[in-house]
N, CA, C and O atoms as CSV, one atom per row, in Angstrom:
chain,resi,resn,atom,element,x,y,z
A,1,UNK,N,N,-14.239,-30.705,-60.048
A,1,UNK,CA,C,-14.846,-30.868,-58.648
A,1,UNK,C,C,-14.668,-32.152,-58.096
A,1,UNK,O,O,-14.573,-32.266,-56.874
A,2,UNK,N,N,-14.604,-33.220,-58.904
A,2,UNK,CA,C,-14.537,-34.565,-58.407
A,2,UNK,C,C,-13.124,-34.773,-57.632
A,2,UNK,O,O,-13.104,-35.279,-56.510
A,3,UNK,N,N,-12.034,-34.385,-58.250
A,3,UNK,CA,C,-10.788,-34.612,-57.704
A,3,UNK,C,C,-10.584,-33.674,-56.482
A,3,UNK,O,O,-9.891,-34.023,-55.527
A,4,UNK,N,N,-11.194,-32.504,-56.544
A,4,UNK,CA,C,-11.020,-31.590,-55.420
A,4,UNK,C,C,-11.572,-32.274,-54.104
A,4,UNK,O,O,-10.969,-32.115,-53.042
A,5,UNK,N,N,-12.690,-33.012,-54.179
A,5,UNK,CA,C,-13.300,-33.536,-53.044
A,5,UNK,C,C,-12.705,-35.045,-52.741
A,5,UNK,O,O,-12.828,-35.565,-51.633
A,6,UNK,N,N,-12.164,-35.573,-53.651
A,6,UNK,CA,C,-11.613,-36.949,-53.439
A,6,UNK,C,C,-10.054,-36.989,-53.223
A,6,UNK,O,O,-9.492,-38.076,-53.086
A,7,UNK,N,N,-9.402,-35.884,-53.196
A,7,UNK,CA,C,-8.007,-35.839,-53.180
A,7,UNK,C,C,-7.464,-36.473,-51.945
A,7,UNK,O,O,-6.436,-37.145,-52.030
A,8,UNK,N,N,-8.098,-36.306,-50.755
A,8,UNK,CA,C,-7.661,-36.860,-49.509
A,8,UNK,C,C,-7.770,-38.377,-49.576
A,8,UNK,O,O,-6.847,-39.043,-49.107
A,9,UNK,N,N,-8.829,-38.975,-50.123
A,9,UNK,CA,C,-9.081,-40.362,-50.277
A,9,UNK,C,C,-7.981,-40.974,-51.252
A,9,UNK,O,O,-7.406,-42.037,-51.016
A,10,UNK,N,N,-7.767,-40.236,-52.301
A,10,UNK,CA,C,-6.644,-40.776,-53.249
A,10,UNK,C,C,-5.310,-40.692,-52.610
A,10,UNK,O,O,-4.487,-41.590,-52.790
A,11,UNK,N,N,-5.039,-39.596,-51.830
A,11,UNK,CA,C,-3.717,-39.511,-51.090
A,11,UNK,C,C,-3.562,-40.644,-50.061
A,11,UNK,O,O,-2.507,-41.273,-49.976
A,12,UNK,N,N,-4.615,-40.891,-49.290
A,12,UNK,CA,C,-4.627,-41.978,-48.272
A,12,UNK,C,C,-4.471,-43.350,-48.989
A,12,UNK,O,O,-3.810,-44.231,-48.440
A,13,UNK,N,N,-5.030,-43.551,-50.141
A,13,UNK,CA,C,-4.869,-44.806,-50.881
A,13,UNK,C,C,-3.464,-44.947,-51.288
A,13,UNK,O,O,-2.927,-46.053,-51.243
A,14,UNK,N,N,-2.828,-43.891,-51.685
A,14,UNK,CA,C,-1.311,-43.934,-52.001
A,14,UNK,C,C,-0.472,-44.307,-50.769
A,14,UNK,O,O,0.460,-45.107,-50.854
A,15,UNK,N,N,-0.818,-43.719,-49.646
A,15,UNK,CA,C,-0.091,-44.005,-48.349
A,15,UNK,C,C,-0.295,-45.502,-48.039
A,15,UNK,O,O,0.675,-46.168,-47.676
A,16,UNK,N,N,-1.437,-46.020,-48.159
A,16,UNK,CA,C,-1.691,-47.472,-47.928
A,16,UNK,C,C,-0.843,-48.327,-48.934
A,16,UNK,O,O,-0.248,-49.333,-48.548
A,17,UNK,N,N,-0.808,-47.917,-50.177
A,17,UNK,CA,C,-0.053,-48.660,-51.238
A,17,UNK,C,C,1.439,-48.700,-50.749
A,17,UNK,O,O,2.088,-49.744,-50.684
A,18,UNK,N,N,1.884,-47.549,-50.435
A,18,UNK,CA,C,3.343,-47.513,-50.018
A,18,UNK,C,C,3.613,-48.421,-48.786
A,18,UNK,O,O,4.570,-49.196,-48.761
A,19,UNK,N,N,2.713,-48.290,-47.748
A,19,UNK,CA,C,2.858,-49.145,-46.539
A,19,UNK,C,C,2.810,-50.580,-46.887
A,19,UNK,O,O,3.601,-51.381,-46.389
A,20,UNK,N,N,1.937,-50.902,-47.693
A,20,UNK,CA,C,1.809,-52.349,-48.121
A,20,UNK,C,C,2.865,-52.894,-48.949
A,20,UNK,O,O,3.127,-54.092,-49.053
A,21,UNK,N,N,3.512,-51.839,-49.589
A,21,UNK,CA,C,4.603,-52.291,-50.523
A,21,UNK,C,C,6.041,-52.409,-49.920
A,21,UNK,O,O,7.007,-52.695,-50.626
A,22,UNK,N,N,6.131,-52.176,-48.589
A,22,UNK,CA,C,7.366,-52.255,-47.887
A,22,UNK,C,C,7.776,-53.718,-47.856
A,22,UNK,O,O,6.984,-54.564,-47.440
A,23,UNK,N,N,9.002,-54.043,-48.291
A,23,UNK,CA,C,9.433,-55.353,-48.189
A,23,UNK,C,C,9.433,-55.947,-46.821
A,23,UNK,O,O,9.669,-55.208,-45.866
A,24,UNK,N,N,9.197,-57.176,-46.644
A,24,UNK,CA,C,9.129,-57.853,-45.300
A,24,UNK,C,C,10.242,-57.621,-44.459
A,24,UNK,O,O,10.069,-57.488,-43.247
A,25,UNK,N,N,11.439,-57.554,-45.002
A,25,UNK,CA,C,12.702,-57.524,-44.179
A,25,UNK,C,C,12.847,-56.110,-43.519
A,25,UNK,O,O,13.598,-55.885,-42.570
A,26,UNK,N,N,12.031,-55.170,-44.138
A,26,UNK,CA,C,12.118,-53.742,-43.582
A,26,UNK,C,C,11.045,-53.415,-42.582
A,26,UNK,O,O,10.951,-52.289,-42.096
A,27,UNK,N,N,10.214,-54.433,-42.268
A,27,UNK,CA,C,9.054,-54.094,-41.321
A,27,UNK,C,C,9.610,-54.617,-39.914
A,27,UNK,O,O,10.119,-55.734,-39.832
A,28,UNK,N,N,9.492,-53.768,-38.811
A,28,UNK,CA,C,9.908,-54.226,-37.551
A,28,UNK,C,C,8.969,-55.225,-36.954
A,28,UNK,O,O,7.746,-55.173,-37.084
A,29,UNK,N,N,9.631,-56.144,-36.285
A,29,UNK,CA,C,8.823,-57.259,-35.632
A,29,UNK,C,C,8.889,-57.067,-34.170
A,29,UNK,O,O,9.964,-57.033,-33.572
A,30,UNK,N,N,7.646,-56.930,-33.545
A,30,UNK,CA,C,7.593,-56.740,-32.112
A,30,UNK,C,C,6.765,-58.010,-31.653
A,30,UNK,O,O,5.574,-58.086,-31.956
A,31,UNK,N,N,7.329,-58.911,-30.994
A,31,UNK,CA,C,6.762,-60.129,-30.693
A,31,UNK,C,C,5.345,-59.997,-29.869
A,31,UNK,O,O,4.398,-60.688,-30.245
A,32,UNK,N,N,5.213,-59.206,-28.865
A,32,UNK,CA,C,4.000,-59.202,-28.151
A,32,UNK,C,C,2.863,-58.588,-29.008
A,32,UNK,O,O,1.694,-58.930,-28.833
A,33,UNK,N,N,3.231,-57.677,-29.938
A,33,UNK,CA,C,2.142,-57.151,-30.817
A,33,UNK,C,C,1.590,-58.182,-31.778
A,33,UNK,O,O,0.394,-58.247,-32.062
A,34,UNK,N,N,2.581,-59.034,-32.294
A,34,UNK,CA,C,2.297,-60.071,-33.170
A,34,UNK,C,C,1.382,-61.038,-32.522
A,34,UNK,O,O,0.423,-61.451,-33.175
A,35,UNK,N,N,1.584,-61.463,-31.251
A,35,UNK,CA,C,0.670,-62.224,-30.516
A,35,UNK,C,C,-0.688,-61.633,-30.376
A,35,UNK,O,O,-1.641,-62.410,-30.331
A,36,UNK,N,N,-0.879,-60.422,-30.307
A,36,UNK,CA,C,-2.180,-59.801,-30.085
A,36,UNK,C,C,-2.870,-59.555,-31.437
A,36,UNK,O,O,-3.976,-59.021,-31.510
A,37,UNK,N,N,-2.104,-60.005,-32.596
A,37,UNK,CA,C,-2.653,-59.769,-33.881
A,37,UNK,C,C,-2.965,-58.231,-34.141
A,37,UNK,O,O,-3.996,-57.839,-34.687
A,38,UNK,N,N,-1.965,-57.430,-33.691
A,38,UNK,CA,C,-2.052,-56.035,-33.771
A,38,UNK,C,C,-2.173,-55.499,-35.184
A,38,UNK,O,O,-2.759,-54.450,-35.451
A,39,UNK,N,N,-1.565,-56.304,-36.095
A,39,UNK,CA,C,-1.583,-55.859,-37.555
A,39,UNK,C,C,-3.027,-55.878,-38.042
A,39,UNK,O,O,-3.364,-55.045,-38.884
A,40,UNK,N,N,-3.877,-56.738,-37.591
A,40,UNK,CA,C,-5.299,-56.785,-38.013
A,40,UNK,C,C,-6.024,-55.436,-37.556
A,40,UNK,O,O,-6.875,-54.913,-38.275
A,41,UNK,N,N,-5.669,-54.933,-36.403
A,41,UNK,CA,C,-6.319,-53.626,-36.060
A,41,UNK,C,C,-5.807,-52.639,-36.883
A,41,UNK,O,O,-6.555,-51.723,-37.226
A,42,UNK,N,N,-4.499,-52.676,-37.310
A,42,UNK,CA,C,-3.933,-51.582,-38.104
A,42,UNK,C,C,-4.734,-51.650,-39.455
A,42,UNK,O,O,-5.244,-50.640,-39.938
A,43,UNK,N,N,-4.817,-52.841,-40.019
A,43,UNK,CA,C,-5.506,-52.997,-41.356
A,43,UNK,C,C,-6.885,-52.388,-41.184
A,43,UNK,O,O,-7.258,-51.494,-41.943
A,44,UNK,N,N,-7.696,-52.876,-40.146
A,44,UNK,CA,C,-8.980,-52.328,-40.027
A,44,UNK,C,C,-9.051,-50.800,-39.926
A,44,UNK,O,O,-9.917,-50.170,-40.534
A,45,UNK,N,N,-8.150,-50.226,-39.168
A,45,UNK,CA,C,-8.036,-48.851,-39.008
A,45,UNK,C,C,-7.784,-48.023,-40.222
A,45,UNK,O,O,-8.449,-47.015,-40.465
A,46,UNK,N,N,-6.745,-48.489,-41.040
A,46,UNK,CA,C,-6.414,-47.765,-42.251
A,46,UNK,C,C,-7.580,-47.834,-43.199
A,46,UNK,O,O,-7.890,-46.850,-43.871
A,47,UNK,N,N,-8.219,-48.945,-43.268
A,47,UNK,CA,C,-9.458,-49.031,-44.242
A,47,UNK,C,C,-10.626,-48.469,-43.723
A,47,UNK,O,O,-11.519,-48.164,-44.514
A,48,UNK,N,N,-10.779,-48.269,-42.443
A,48,UNK,CA,C,-11.803,-47.402,-41.795
A,48,UNK,C,C,-11.627,-46.001,-42.305
A,48,UNK,O,O,-12.564,-45.376,-42.801
A,49,UNK,N,N,-10.456,-45.533,-42.182
A,49,UNK,CA,C,-10.140,-44.027,-42.629
A,49,UNK,C,C,-10.363,-44.029,-44.110
A,49,UNK,O,O,-11.024,-43.102,-44.578
A,50,UNK,N,N,-9.878,-44.984,-44.928
A,50,UNK,CA,C,-10.027,-44.904,-46.314
A,50,UNK,C,C,-11.526,-44.817,-46.752
A,50,UNK,O,O,-11.914,-44.087,-47.665
A,51,UNK,N,N,-12.350,-45.657,-45.988
A,51,UNK,CA,C,-13.854,-45.573,-46.237
A,51,UNK,C,C,-14.265,-44.175,-46.015
A,51,UNK,O,O,-14.869,-43.571,-46.900
A,52,UNK,N,N,-13.974,-43.626,-44.888
A,52,UNK,CA,C,-14.591,-42.282,-44.536
A,52,UNK,C,C,-14.142,-41.266,-45.449
A,52,UNK,O,O,-14.971,-40.426,-45.801
A,53,UNK,N,N,-12.874,-41.197,-45.924
A,53,UNK,CA,C,-12.382,-40.219,-46.882
A,53,UNK,C,C,-13.100,-40.399,-48.230
A,53,UNK,O,O,-13.562,-39.434,-48.839
A,54,UNK,N,N,-13.180,-41.662,-48.674
A,54,UNK,CA,C,-13.807,-41.902,-49.976
A,54,UNK,C,C,-15.223,-41.570,-49.986
A,54,UNK,O,O,-15.679,-40.948,-50.945
A,55,UNK,N,N,-15.986,-41.933,-48.983
A,55,UNK,CA,C,-17.376,-41.654,-48.933
A,55,UNK,C,C,-17.631,-40.205,-48.847
A,55,UNK,O,O,-18.497,-39.670,-49.539
A,56,UNK,N,N,-16.928,-39.591,-48.051
A,56,UNK,CA,C,-17.007,-38.009,-47.911
A,56,UNK,C,C,-16.720,-37.374,-49.206
A,56,UNK,O,O,-17.410,-36.435,-49.605
A,57,UNK,N,N,-15.732,-37.845,-49.877
A,57,UNK,CA,C,-15.448,-37.155,-51.290
A,57,UNK,C,C,-16.564,-37.455,-52.258
A,57,UNK,O,O,-16.955,-36.594,-53.047
A,58,UNK,N,N,-17.090,-38.689,-52.204
A,58,UNK,CA,C,-18.222,-39.061,-53.206
A,58,UNK,C,C,-19.461,-38.261,-52.943
A,58,UNK,O,O,-20.195,-37.869,-53.850
A,59,UNK,N,N,-19.686,-38.013,-51.563
A,59,UNK,CA,C,-20.917,-37.245,-51.221
A,59,UNK,C,C,-20.812,-35.802,-51.453
A,59,UNK,O,O,-21.837,-35.150,-51.653
A,60,UNK,N,N,-19.602,-35.224,-51.442
A,60,UNK,CA,C,-19.395,-33.782,-51.699
A,60,UNK,C,C,-19.326,-33.544,-53.207
A,60,UNK,O,O,-19.660,-32.434,-53.622
A,61,UNK,N,N,-18.946,-34.431,-54.013
A,61,UNK,CA,C,-18.765,-34.101,-55.383
A,61,UNK,C,C,-20.116,-33.996,-56.128
A,61,UNK,O,O,-21.101,-34.615,-55.728
A,62,UNK,N,N,-20.141,-33.274,-57.115
A,62,UNK,CA,C,-21.423,-33.048,-57.830
A,62,UNK,C,C,-21.453,-33.500,-59.308
A,62,UNK,O,O,-22.477,-33.422,-59.986
A,63,UNK,N,N,-20.368,-33.941,-59.736
A,63,UNK,CA,C,-20.232,-34.404,-61.190
A,63,UNK,C,C,-21.094,-35.711,-61.486
A,63,UNK,O,O,-21.691,-35.879,-62.549
A,64,UNK,N,N,-21.093,-36.572,-60.483
A,64,UNK,CA,C,-21.671,-37.966,-60.806
A,64,UNK,C,C,-22.750,-38.186,-59.737
A,64,UNK,O,O,-22.499,-38.525,-58.580
A,65,UNK,N,N,-23.989,-37.958,-60.240
A,65,UNK,CA,C,-25.210,-38.098,-59.254
A,65,UNK,C,C,-25.325,-39.496,-58.746
A,65,UNK,O,O,-25.515,-39.699,-57.547
A,66,UNK,N,N,-25.216,-40.490,-59.626
A,66,UNK,CA,C,-25.347,-41.839,-59.132
A,66,UNK,C,C,-24.270,-42.258,-58.123
A,66,UNK,O,O,-24.533,-43.068,-57.234
A,67,UNK,N,N,-23.171,-41.756,-58.248
A,67,UNK,CA,C,-22.062,-41.923,-57.310
A,67,UNK,C,C,-22.340,-41.326,-55.974
A,67,UNK,O,O,-22.079,-41.927,-54.933
A,68,UNK,N,N,-22.866,-40.151,-56.010
A,68,UNK,CA,C,-23.250,-39.389,-54.754
A,68,UNK,C,C,-24.489,-40.125,-54.134
A,68,UNK,O,O,-24.619,-40.114,-52.910
A,69,UNK,N,N,-25.360,-40.734,-54.892
A,69,UNK,CA,C,-26.543,-41.336,-54.275
A,69,UNK,C,C,-26.036,-42.691,-53.641
A,69,UNK,O,O,-26.576,-43.059,-52.597
A,70,UNK,N,N,-25.122,-43.391,-54.152
A,70,UNK,CA,C,-24.640,-44.731,-53.638
A,70,UNK,C,C,-23.261,-44.616,-52.978
A,70,UNK,O,O,-22.527,-45.601,-52.902
A,71,UNK,N,N,-22.923,-43.459,-52.519
A,71,UNK,CA,C,-21.575,-43.137,-52.124
A,71,UNK,C,C,-21.057,-44.194,-51.072
A,71,UNK,O,O,-19.960,-44.729,-51.225
A,72,UNK,N,N,-21.821,-44.459,-50.072
A,72,UNK,CA,C,-21.338,-45.380,-49.014
A,72,UNK,C,C,-21.165,-46.812,-49.457
A,72,UNK,O,O,-20.199,-47.484,-49.095
A,73,UNK,N,N,-22.092,-47.254,-50.225
A,73,UNK,CA,C,-22.049,-48.697,-50.734
A,73,UNK,C,C,-20.735,-48.777,-51.708
A,73,UNK,O,O,-19.923,-49.697,-51.610
A,74,UNK,N,N,-20.622,-47.785,-52.593
A,74,UNK,CA,C,-19.475,-47.815,-53.565
A,74,UNK,C,C,-18.223,-47.685,-52.803
A,74,UNK,O,O,-17.246,-48.340,-53.166
A,75,UNK,N,N,-18.154,-46.910,-51.790
A,75,UNK,CA,C,-16.882,-46.768,-51.008
A,75,UNK,C,C,-16.568,-48.061,-50.306
A,75,UNK,O,O,-15.405,-48.463,-50.267
A,76,UNK,N,N,-17.559,-48.734,-49.748
A,76,UNK,CA,C,-17.325,-49.968,-49.172
A,76,UNK,C,C,-16.753,-51.032,-50.164
A,76,UNK,O,O,-15.811,-51.756,-49.841
A,77,UNK,N,N,-17.340,-51.094,-51.338
A,77,UNK,CA,C,-16.883,-52.031,-52.417
A,77,UNK,C,C,-15.383,-51.686,-52.821
A,77,UNK,O,O,-14.499,-52.533,-52.949
A,78,UNK,N,N,-15.237,-50.378,-52.995
A,78,UNK,CA,C,-13.851,-49.942,-53.442
A,78,UNK,C,C,-12.821,-50.304,-52.313
A,78,UNK,O,O,-11.738,-50.811,-52.606
A,79,UNK,N,N,-13.182,-50.035,-51.021
A,79,UNK,CA,C,-12.250,-50.405,-50.018
A,79,UNK,C,C,-11.898,-51.890,-49.886
A,79,UNK,O,O,-10.753,-52.291,-49.673
A,80,UNK,N,N,-13.007,-52.698,-50.035
A,80,UNK,CA,C,-12.743,-54.174,-49.944
A,80,UNK,C,C,-12.043,-54.633,-51.105
A,80,UNK,O,O,-11.156,-55.475,-50.962
A,81,UNK,N,N,-12.331,-54.189,-52.232
A,81,UNK,CA,C,-11.633,-54.653,-53.514
A,81,UNK,C,C,-10.156,-54.133,-53.453
A,81,UNK,O,O,-9.240,-54.860,-53.839
A,82,UNK,N,N,-9.947,-52.984,-53.009
A,82,UNK,CA,C,-8.604,-52.446,-52.840
A,82,UNK,C,C,-7.693,-53.248,-51.864
A,82,UNK,O,O,-6.526,-53.555,-52.106
A,83,UNK,N,N,-8.364,-53.538,-50.754
A,83,UNK,CA,C,-7.658,-54.417,-49.719
A,83,UNK,C,C,-7.367,-55.765,-50.282
A,83,UNK,O,O,-6.299,-56.310,-50.005
A,84,UNK,N,N,-8.247,-56.340,-51.054
A,84,UNK,CA,C,-7.983,-57.631,-51.656
A,84,UNK,C,C,-6.852,-57.617,-52.742
A,84,UNK,O,O,-6.025,-58.526,-52.817
A,85,UNK,N,N,-6.865,-56.534,-53.577
A,85,UNK,CA,C,-5.807,-56.368,-54.541
A,85,UNK,C,C,-4.418,-56.091,-53.891
A,85,UNK,O,O,-3.393,-56.506,-54.432
A,86,UNK,N,N,-4.394,-55.434,-52.803
A,86,UNK,CA,C,-3.147,-55.196,-52.141
A,86,UNK,C,C,-2.662,-56.581,-51.529
A,86,UNK,O,O,-1.461,-56.848,-51.558
A,87,UNK,N,N,-3.514,-57.402,-51.015
A,87,UNK,CA,C,-3.111,-58.753,-50.481
A,87,UNK,C,C,-2.530,-59.553,-51.618
A,87,UNK,O,O,-1.473,-60.170,-51.489
A,88,UNK,N,N,-3.235,-59.537,-52.743
A,88,UNK,CA,C,-2.668,-60.292,-54.025
A,88,UNK,C,C,-1.311,-59.731,-54.327
A,88,UNK,O,O,-0.376,-60.486,-54.591
A,89,UNK,N,N,-1.176,-58.426,-54.296
A,89,UNK,CA,C,0.147,-57.789,-54.658
A,89,UNK,C,C,1.133,-58.240,-53.701
A,89,UNK,O,O,2.232,-58.564,-54.153
A,90,UNK,N,N,0.922,-58.320,-52.413
A,90,UNK,CA,C,1.869,-58.744,-51.433
A,90,UNK,C,C,2.291,-60.129,-51.597
A,90,UNK,O,O,3.450,-60.465,-51.352
A,91,UNK,N,N,1.323,-61.022,-52.038
A,91,UNK,CA,C,1.590,-62.426,-52.268
A,91,UNK,C,C,2.374,-62.746,-53.537
A,91,UNK,O,O,2.982,-63.810,-53.653
A,92,UNK,N,N,2.351,-61.825,-54.470
A,92,UNK,CA,C,2.907,-62.150,-55.767
A,92,UNK,C,C,4.087,-61.243,-56.154
A,92,UNK,O,O,4.947,-61.661,-56.928
A,93,UNK,N,N,4.141,-59.991,-55.620
A,93,UNK,CA,C,5.086,-58.984,-56.139
A,93,UNK,C,C,6.090,-58.600,-55.031
A,93,UNK,O,O,7.284,-58.529,-55.325
A,94,UNK,N,N,5.685,-58.358,-53.815
A,94,UNK,CA,C,6.539,-57.787,-52.826
A,94,UNK,C,C,7.421,-58.881,-52.160
A,94,UNK,O,O,6.921,-59.890,-51.662
A,95,UNK,N,N,8.713,-58.642,-52.174
A,95,UNK,CA,C,9.642,-59.658,-51.514
A,95,UNK,C,C,9.543,-59.650,-50.096
A,95,UNK,O,O,9.594,-58.588,-49.474
A,96,UNK,N,N,9.393,-60.841,-49.489
A,96,UNK,CA,C,9.299,-61.083,-48.118
A,96,UNK,C,C,7.908,-60.805,-47.518
A,96,UNK,O,O,7.719,-60.834,-46.302
A,97,UNK,N,N,7.000,-60.550,-48.363
A,97,UNK,CA,C,5.626,-60.387,-47.856
A,97,UNK,C,C,4.678,-61.502,-48.391
A,97,UNK,O,O,4.938,-62.060,-49.457
A,98,UNK,N,N,3.710,-61.789,-47.742
A,98,UNK,CA,C,2.688,-62.704,-48.195
A,98,UNK,C,C,1.276,-62.266,-48.057
A,98,UNK,O,O,0.917,-61.658,-47.048
A,99,UNK,N,N,0.466,-62.544,-49.016
A,99,UNK,CA,C,-0.927,-62.159,-48.827
A,99,UNK,C,C,-1.552,-62.937,-47.767
A,99,UNK,O,O,-1.197,-64.101,-47.584
A,100,UNK,N,N,-2.482,-62.375,-47.033
A,100,UNK,CA,C,-3.130,-62.969,-45.956
A,100,UNK,C,C,-4.604,-62.735,-45.942
A,100,UNK,O,O,-5.047,-61.592,-45.835
A,101,UNK,N,N,-5.365,-63.762,-46.046
A,101,UNK,CA,C,-6.819,-63.722,-46.092
A,101,UNK,C,C,-7.375,-63.021,-44.926
A,101,UNK,O,O,-8.366,-62.304,-45.057
A,102,UNK,N,N,-6.781,-63.190,-43.770
A,102,UNK,CA,C,-7.248,-62.464,-42.555
A,102,UNK,C,C,-6.933,-60.964,-42.654
A,102,UNK,O,O,-7.740,-60.160,-42.187
A,103,UNK,N,N,-5.838,-60.562,-43.221
A,103,UNK,CA,C,-5.676,-59.131,-43.453
A,103,UNK,C,C,-6.797,-58.549,-44.342
A,103,UNK,O,O,-7.310,-57.453,-44.118
A,104,UNK,N,N,-7.147,-59.378,-45.388
A,104,UNK,CA,C,-8.246,-58.946,-46.304
A,104,UNK,C,C,-9.478,-58.717,-45.568
A,104,UNK,O,O,-10.197,-57.744,-45.797
A,105,UNK,N,N,-9.750,-59.648,-44.636
A,105,UNK,CA,C,-11.077,-59.646,-43.858
A,105,UNK,C,C,-10.978,-58.451,-42.883
A,105,UNK,O,O,-11.983,-57.786,-42.632
A,106,UNK,N,N,-9.810,-58.178,-42.348
A,106,UNK,CA,C,-9.612,-57.008,-41.465
A,106,UNK,C,C,-9.854,-55.687,-42.329
A,106,UNK,O,O,-10.522,-54.750,-41.891
A,107,UNK,N,N,-9.323,-55.686,-43.453
A,107,UNK,CA,C,-9.559,-54.544,-44.384
A,107,UNK,C,C,-11.018,-54.268,-44.699
A,107,UNK,O,O,-11.475,-53.125,-44.688
A,108,UNK,N,N,-11.798,-55.441,-45.004
A,108,UNK,CA,C,-13.178,-55.291,-45.223
A,108,UNK,C,C,-14.018,-54.898,-43.915
A,108,UNK,O,O,-15.008,-54.168,-43.963
A,109,UNK,N,N,-13.569,-55.398,-42.884
A,109,UNK,CA,C,-14.302,-55.071,-41.606
A,109,UNK,C,C,-14.084,-53.646,-41.249
A,109,UNK,O,O,-14.983,-53.009,-40.700
A,110,UNK,N,N,-12.813,-53.061,-41.562
A,110,UNK,CA,C,-12.610,-51.597,-41.314
A,110,UNK,C,C,-13.456,-50.779,-42.136
A,110,UNK,O,O,-13.991,-49.783,-41.649
A,111,UNK,N,N,-13.645,-51.134,-43.453
A,111,UNK,CA,C,-14.536,-50.426,-44.423
A,111,UNK,C,C,-16.027,-50.640,-43.903
A,111,UNK,O,O,-16.811,-49.691,-43.909
A,112,UNK,N,N,-16.366,-51.779,-43.498
A,112,UNK,CA,C,-17.687,-52.099,-42.976
A,112,UNK,C,C,-17.989,-51.172,-41.737
A,112,UNK,O,O,-19.042,-50.539,-41.656
A,113,UNK,N,N,-17.059,-51.133,-40.833
A,113,UNK,CA,C,-17.222,-50.249,-39.659
A,113,UNK,C,C,-17.387,-48.832,-39.982
A,113,UNK,O,O,-18.161,-48.126,-39.336
A,114,UNK,N,N,-16.621,-48.346,-41.052
A,114,UNK,CA,C,-16.777,-47.051,-41.501
A,114,UNK,C,C,-18.200,-46.806,-42.099
A,114,UNK,O,O,-18.819,-45.755,-41.928
A,115,UNK,N,N,-18.642,-47.826,-42.786
A,115,UNK,CA,C,-20.063,-47.723,-43.387
A,115,UNK,C,C,-21.022,-47.616,-42.252
A,115,UNK,O,O,-21.924,-46.782,-42.328
A,116,UNK,N,N,-20.912,-48.371,-41.226
A,116,UNK,CA,C,-21.873,-48.391,-40.116
A,116,UNK,C,C,-21.687,-47.130,-39.200
A,116,UNK,O,O,-22.648,-46.724,-38.545
A,117,UNK,N,N,-20.505,-46.521,-39.145
A,117,UNK,CA,C,-20.342,-45.418,-38.257
A,117,UNK,C,C,-20.264,-44.026,-39.076
A,117,UNK,O,O,-20.031,-42.979,-38.472
A,118,UNK,N,N,-20.448,-44.052,-40.344
A,118,UNK,CA,C,-20.200,-42.861,-41.184
A,118,UNK,C,C,-20.961,-41.619,-40.582
A,118,UNK,O,O,-20.349,-40.604,-40.251
A,119,UNK,N,N,-22.287,-41.746,-40.461
A,119,UNK,CA,C,-23.148,-40.624,-40.107
A,119,UNK,C,C,-22.651,-39.963,-38.773
A,119,UNK,O,O,-22.607,-38.742,-38.619
A,120,UNK,N,N,-22.281,-40.882,-37.824
A,120,UNK,CA,C,-21.811,-40.285,-36.512
A,120,UNK,C,C,-20.427,-39.654,-36.698
A,120,UNK,O,O,-20.186,-38.578,-36.150
A,121,UNK,N,N,-19.547,-40.250,-37.416
A,121,UNK,CA,C,-18.166,-39.641,-37.527
A,121,UNK,C,C,-18.287,-38.344,-38.333
A,121,UNK,O,O,-17.613,-37.354,-38.046
A,122,UNK,N,N,-19.192,-38.373,-39.382
A,122,UNK,CA,C,-19.281,-37.102,-40.088
A,122,UNK,C,C,-19.754,-36.008,-39.286
A,122,UNK,O,O,-19.249,-34.893,-39.423
A,123,UNK,N,N,-20.756,-36.241,-38.389
A,123,UNK,CA,C,-21.354,-35.231,-37.572
A,123,UNK,C,C,-20.247,-34.761,-36.553
A,123,UNK,O,O,-20.147,-33.556,-36.322
A,124,UNK,N,N,-19.491,-35.582,-35.993
A,124,UNK,CA,C,-18.591,-35.164,-34.986
A,124,UNK,C,C,-17.240,-34.645,-35.518
A,124,UNK,O,O,-16.662,-33.704,-34.974
A,125,UNK,N,N,-16.731,-35.320,-36.653
A,125,UNK,CA,C,-15.411,-34.870,-37.054
A,125,UNK,C,C,-15.263,-34.409,-38.455
A,125,UNK,O,O,-14.521,-33.447,-38.655
A,126,UNK,N,N,-15.862,-34.958,-39.432
A,126,UNK,CA,C,-15.567,-34.782,-40.841
A,126,UNK,C,C,-16.107,-33.316,-41.318
A,126,UNK,O,O,-15.490,-32.658,-42.156
A,127,UNK,N,N,-17.211,-32.905,-40.761
A,127,UNK,CA,C,-17.778,-31.620,-41.103
A,127,UNK,C,C,-16.834,-30.448,-40.698
A,127,UNK,O,O,-16.882,-29.369,-41.289
A,128,UNK,N,N,-15.924,-30.710,-39.614
A,128,UNK,CA,C,-15.020,-29.723,-39.229
A,128,UNK,C,C,-13.757,-29.827,-39.878
A,128,UNK,O,O,-13.078,-28.813,-40.037
A,129,UNK,N,N,-13.352,-30.991,-40.286
A,129,UNK,CA,C,-12.035,-31.262,-40.880
A,129,UNK,C,C,-11.977,-31.075,-42.349
A,129,UNK,O,O,-11.012,-30.474,-42.820
A,130,UNK,N,N,-12.891,-31.520,-43.100
A,130,UNK,CA,C,-12.892,-31.687,-44.513
A,130,UNK,C,C,-14.001,-30.908,-45.127
A,130,UNK,O,O,-15.140,-31.309,-44.887
A,131,UNK,N,N,-13.860,-29.923,-45.834
A,131,UNK,CA,C,-14.814,-29.102,-46.546
A,131,UNK,C,C,-14.634,-29.108,-48.011
A,131,UNK,O,O,-15.385,-28.446,-48.728
C-alpha cells in the first residue's frame, strides 16, 4: 500500500533528478528570464509539487502510522534534503552545472509553501486528482 500511494511522488522525484542532471550546455539560455531569476520560481514550483505529492502519499498510506501522523513535516524535510543533495550533485558530478545555494533556498521555500498551503490545495485539487 505504501508504494501505491507514493508512486506519484517517486515518479516526480525521478523527473526532478533527470531535469537537474541535464548538462549545462544542453540547457537553453534566455537572457530576460535569467534577469528575472525565473529559475528560482521553477525550483520553488517543482518542490512545491514534490511536497504535495509526498505529503498526500504519506497521508493516504496505512503501513506506517508515525509517518502518517507527521506526513507534512517529514515531507518538508525530505523535499529540503533532496533539493540540497541535488545541488551538491550538480556542483560535483554534472558537467557544466554548478550547485547554487539560492536554488536550494528556492527548493526549500517551495516545500515550505506546500506545507503552508497543503490543506487548501488538497481540498481544491488533490481530492479530485489523486485517490
